[in-house]
N, C-alpha and C positions, 0 to 999 in steps of 0.2 A: 364198364367201370363205374361203380357207384361212388361218385365224387364226395358226397357228404360223408359216407362211411369211411372212405379213405382219409379224408381230412381229419376226422375224429381219431382215426388210428395213428396218424402222425402226431396229433396233439397229445396223445396219450403215451408217446414214447418216453421211456425213462433213460435219459442220456446222462452219464456221469459228468458232473461239473458243468452241466449245460441245461438249457431249457428252450422250448419252442416259443418264439415271440408271436408269430403270425403264420397263417396258412391262407393263401389267396389263389383262387382260380381266375386266370386271365384269358379272356376270349381271343381267338385268332384275330390278327389285324396288324396294322402298321405299328412299329416300335421306334421310338426316338430316344437315343441316348443323349443325356444332357452334355453340352459341350465342355462343361467344367470337369466331367469325369472322363470323357472320351473326345478330347479336342481335335484329334487328327483322323477320326473315323467318319464314314458316311452318316448322315443325319437320321435316315429312316430305312428300316427293313421290315419285311412282313414276317411275322412269327405265327406259328400254329398255336392252338389252344395249349396252355401249359399251366402248371401249378408252381407258385412261388412260395417257398418256405424260408422264413427268417428265423434264425436262432442265435442265441448268445452263449458263448463258452466263457466261463469265468477266467479272469476277472472282467475282461472287456473285449473279447474277440467276437466281432460280428461276422456272421456267415450267412450267405444266401445260397439256397439250392433251388435250381430251376429244373422242372421235369416236364418233358412233352407228354401230353395226355394220350395222344395216339401217335403211332409211328416211332416209338422208342426203339433204338437200335440195340438195346441190351447192354450198352456200355456206359461207364461213368467217366467223366472227364474232370480232373482237378485243374484249376486255372491259376496261373501265376500273374504277377503284375510287375511294375517297375519302380525304381527309386526307393523311397521309404514306404511305398504302398499307401496306407491310410485311407483307402477307399475300397468299395466293392467294384469289381471290374464288370460293369453291366454290359458293355458292348461285347465282351468275350463270352459272357453267359448267353446273350442273345444269339451270337454266332454258333455256339455249341448246340443250343436247343434247335436252331434252324437245321442243323446237320443231324439231328436225331439223338444227340447225347443227353443224358441227365448230367448236370454240371453243377459245380460249386465254386464259389469265390469267397475270399475273406479279406478284411482290412488289416489282418495280422495283429490286431489287438489295440489299435489306436486310430483316432480320426485326425487326418492331416488338415492343417489350416488352409482355408481358401485364400487366394484363388488358385494356388498351386499345391494341392494336398500331397502330391507324390514327392515334392521337394522339401517338405517340412520335417525337420528332425527335433523340434522343440519338445515334443512329447516324451523324449528319452531322458530329459534332465531329471535326475533323482529317482528314476524308475528302472532299475536293472531288471525287474521282472518283465517289464514291457519289452526291453531289449531282447531278452531270451525268447519271448513270444514271437517277436519279429524274426529272430534268428532261426528258430526251428519249430517251436512248440505249436504255433498257431496253425500252420499248414497241416501238420500231422493230425492235430485234434480235429480240424475241419474235415479231413479225409475220413477219419473214423466215424464221425457223427453223420456226415453226408451219406456215407454208405448205408448207415442204418436207416436214414430217411428214405433212400432209394428203395431199399428192401421193403419197408413198410408201405410205400406208395404202390409199388408194382406187385407186391406179394412174392417177390423173388429177388435175390441179389443180382447185381450187374455181373455178367459173365466175364468181363474184363474191365480193368481200370487203367486210365491213361492220364499222364501229366502233360500239360502244355504250357510252356512259359519261356520268356526271353528276358535277358538282363537280370534284374532281381529274381524274376520268375525262373530264369535258367539256373541261378544259384539254388533256388528252392528245389528245383528238380534234382540237382546233384545232392542236395541235402537229404532228400527222400531216399535216393539210391544208397547213400552212405550210412545214414542213421536209422532209417525205417524201410528196409528193403522189401518188406511184405506189403507195403501200401499200394504199389503200382506195378502193373505188368509191363507197361511200356512208358518210357519217359522221353519227352522231347524237350531238350534244354538248349536254348539259343543264347549266344553271347553271355555265358554265365558269369555272374559277378562273384566268382570264387576268390579266395585269398583276400577277402574284403578289407581286412585290417591293414593290408599293404597296398592293395589295388588303388585306393584313392590317393595314395602318395604320388602316383603318376599325374593325376589331375592337378594337385597342388604344385608339383614340380613345374609343370607346364605354365601355370599361372605365375609362379614366382619368377620364371625366366622371361616371360613374354609381356607381363602386365605391370610390374612394379616400376621399372625404369622406361620412360617413353622412348629412349634411344634404342632400347632392345626390341621394341614392338615391331612386328612384321605386319604389313598391311595385307588386306584381302587380295589386292592386285598382285602383290609380290608372291603370296602363296600360290596364286594362279600361275605365275611365271615359273615358280619352282616346280609345280606339278607338270607344266608343259615341258620343262627340261627333262624331268624323269621319264615322261612318256616318249619324248623324242629319242631318248637314248636307250630306253629299256623295253618299250612296249613290244617291239618286234622279236625280242629274245625268246618268247614263248611260241613263235611261229605264226602268230596272227596279229596284224596291226589293227587292233580293235578298241584302243582307248583305255584298256585296263591291264594291270600287271597280274599275271596268273599266280606268281609266287613272289611277293615283295622281298623276301629274304635274299633273293638273288641280286637285288639292286645294290650297286656300289656308287655312292654319291661322291662326285668330284666337286668339292666345296668351292674351289677356285672358279670352275666353270659355272656353277650355280650362282655364285656371287655376281659374276658378270652378267648372266642371263636375267637375273631378277633385280639387279641394281641394289644389292644389299651392302650395308656398311659392315665393318668388321664386327661390331657388337651384334648386329642382326645375324651374322654368320654363326657366332657363338650361340645365340638363341636357337638357331636351327639345329646345330650340332646337339644341343641339350635335348631338344624335342625328339630327335631320332634316337638318342642314346637312352633316354629315360633316367629316372632318379638313381643317384649313387650316394653312398654314405661317405663319411669323412675319410675312410680308408680307400675310397675309389671303387668299392665293390658295388655291383649292380643290385639295386633294390627291386626294380620292376621294369619290364620291357618298355622300350620307347614306342613312339608312333611309327607306323609303317610307311615307307615310300609309296607314292602313288595315290594317297588319300588326302593330300595337302589341302585341296579345296573344300574338304569336309571338316576341317579342324576349327571352324569358326566358333562353335559353342564353347570350345575349350580355351582358345587363345585370342578370340576376336575382341574380348573386353566389352565394357570396362571392368567387369567383375568376373571372377572365376566361375566355372561350372559349379552350380550350387550343391550338388549331392556330396562331393568330396568335402566341401566346407562344413556341411551339416554333419557328415559322418564323424569327422574329427572334432569339430567344435561342440556338438551337442551329445553325441553318443560316447565319445572318449573323454573329452575335457569338461563336458557338462557346463559350458558357458554359452549364454544366449548370444553374446556379441563377440565370439572368438575371432581373433585376428589371424587370418590364414597366412599372413606374411611372416609370422613367427615360427612356423612349423620347422622342426629340426629333424633331419633324417637319421639321427642316431637316437637320442634320448626320447623324443616324442614318438618315434616309430615303435620303439620298445614298449612304451606305454600302451599304444594302440594294439599291438599284438597281444600283450598280456590281458587286455580287457576284452577284446572282441574275438580273438581266435577260438576260445573255448565254446562260443555260442553261435558263430556264424561263418567261419572261414571256409569250411567244406572243401579241403584240399587233400583229403585222404584218398590215395589211389587204390586202396584195397576194396574193390567192388565184388569180391568173390561171393559174399552172401547174396547179393542181388543177382549175380550170374547163376548161382546154384539153384535159386528158386525159379529160374527160367525167364528172368526179366531181360528186357531189351532197352537199350539206350541209344538215342540219336543226339549227337551234339552238332551244332552249327555255329559259325561265327563269320562275320564279314571281315575281310582283310583290311578294310579301310575304317574300321570302328575307331572313333576318336576317344571314347570314354573307358572302354574295357579292352585290354590287350588280347587280340586274337593269338598272338605268339604265346601268351601264358596258357591259353586254352590248349594250344598245340602241345606245349610242354607237359601239361597235365595229362593229356592223352598218351603221350610217350611214357609218362610215369606209370600210368595204368598198364601199358604193355609190359614195362619192366617188372612190375609187381606180379602180374599174372602169368608171366612166362613167355611173352612174345606176341607178335602180331597175329598169328593164326588163332591163338586162344582168345585174344581180345576181340577179334572180328566176329567171333561166334555170337557176341551179345552187344557189342558197342561199335558204332561207326561215327567218324568225325567228318564234317563237310565244311571246308573253308571256301568262302565265296569271294572271288576276285572283284574288287571295286565296290563292294557292298559296305554300307555304313553300319550304324548301331541297330541291329535287328533287321532293319529294312533301309531303303534309300541308298543314295550314292549313285555311282556311274555304271555299276554292274547290273547283272540280271538278279533282281532282288525279290521277285514274286515267285513263290514255289509252295508246293504242298509237301510237307514232311510228315504230317500226321497220318495221311493215308498209307505211305510206305511203312510207317511204324506199325500200324494196325496189321498190315499184311505180314510183316515180319513176325509179330507176336502170334497171330492166329493161323497163319498159313505156312510159317517157316521159311519165308522168302526174304533174304536179306537184301537191303538196297545197296547196290554197287555204285549207283549214281542217281541223282535227282535232277530232273529237268527244271530249270528256272527260266523266268521270262523277265525281260525289261519292258516296261509299259510306259508310254508317254502319251498324255492326253487321251487315255483310254484305249490306245492302240498298242498291240504287241509289236515291238520293233526289233526284238532279238530274242532267241531262245538259246540256251547253252546248258550242256550237262555240267553239273557240279559233282565231282568225283569223290568217292570215299578216300580220305587221306590214308596213305601218302600219295595216291595216284593223282595225276593232274590231267586236265583236258588239253588235247592237242588237235589242231586243225588237220584234216586229212590232206589238205592242199588243193582240194577240188570243191567247188560249190561255194555258196555264200557263207561268210563268217558269221552271219546273223541267224543261221539255222543250226540247231543242235544236232541234226542228222549228219552234219559234216564234221563232227568232232568225235573223238574216241578217248577213252580214259587209258592212260599209260602210266607205267612206273616212272618215277623221276629219274633224270639222268644223273 
C-alpha cells in the first residue's frame, strides 16, 4: 500500500456537507487513552500501524475513522457511546482496530464540558439542530462518510458493516435499524436507552422519593439487607443457589418481612415500594417500569445521593426545558412528561417495533440488557422485544433476525454480581456471515483478573437451568430451557 498516495486520495474525497480535517499515519506501538475520555478502561494497549482520519460534518459533527494498515478483516464497525456523548470514543476505536476492523466514532455534534463530557447537556440549550444531530443524524452521517473513507483507503468497500454500542450507543443501534436499515448488516445494541423522553422519568422518580426528604432515604447498609432478603427467599427458585436471580419478574416482595429484615421505617418502606413500582401519573397509570428485585446493592448512583443521577436531570433540564439550573424536584409526571414526549419523541425515542425493512435486507440484531441495570429498565427492553414479535407475526419470525439476551445480576452494560464479561460481536458476525444464530452466549464473571464463574445467557424467553450435577460456576452444567 502506497500510504502517501492513499492519504492524498482520502484528502481528495468529495463528501456532501463534510470535509477531511486531517489524515495521519500512526506507527505500531503502545496506545494510552486519556482517563478523561476512558475513565474505566485499561491505560495502555498495543496497536498495529494504522491510519487516523479526522473529518467534520456540518455544522459541528466531529468524526474519527481509524483504519488498520495491514491485517484489515474487511469489515467496518460503527461505535456508539454513552450519556450525552460529546466525545470521540478513542478506547473503542483502539479496541476495534486491534481486532482488525476499520472503525468510526463521533461526538454526535457537540463537545461536552470537562471533566465529565458525557454528562453535560448544556450544549442543547437553544440548539434544536444539535438535539436532532444527537438524536439520529450524526451517527447516520458518520456511517455514510466513514464507509466512503474506508473504500478510498483500501480501494474496496467493507464487505460487511457492524454497529457496536451500549446505553446511548444501544439506542443509536436501534435508531439505525429503525430509521436507516441499510447502514448496517449487524447491530449489537446493549441496554438501549430507547423511549428516552419517558425513560429518564424513572431516574427523576427515584430521586424524588429517595433524596428530597431525609426520612425517606434508605442507607447503603439497608439496601444490602433488602438485597439479602431477596436472595435468601428467591435465589433458589431458579434451581441454583448462586447469588443472582435468573428472572427478577418472578420475585414477590413481602414488605412486612423486608421492613423487619432491613430495619426500615414506614416512610422508607414507601420509598422502596415506589422504587420497585416505577413512576406513575396522577391517574395511577404506570409511566415507566421500576427497578428490579435482586439488584438493590447496585442502585447507589441513582438513590445514594446527595444528588440525582445527572443524565436524567440534564435530559429534562437542558434538552426539554432548556434551563441551565433546572430544579429536578419540580418535575410533574403529567404536564412535564407530555412536554418531554412532544419535544424529544420525534428525534430520539426509537420505540418503533416495525423492523421489517431491516429484516428484509438481511440485517441481524442482538439486544442485551442486565437485569440489575439501575439507569435503563431491562423490563422495557423486554417489552420492546415482545412488541417486535407482535408486529412481525410471532417469535419464530422474529428469531430469524433478532435475539434478546437478559443477563442475571448484571448492571448497566457491565458490572454487578452476575457474569458480565462476554463476546456478543463474534456471534453477531457468525450470524450475519455464516447464518448461525446464537441460541446462547457464554458469559464470565471475573474477579481480580480470574474467571470465577461461567454461565450461558440464553436467548429470550429461554432461561438457564442447572442440570443438578457439577459446579454451578461452570457453564457446561447449565442448559437453556423454555420458561415454566
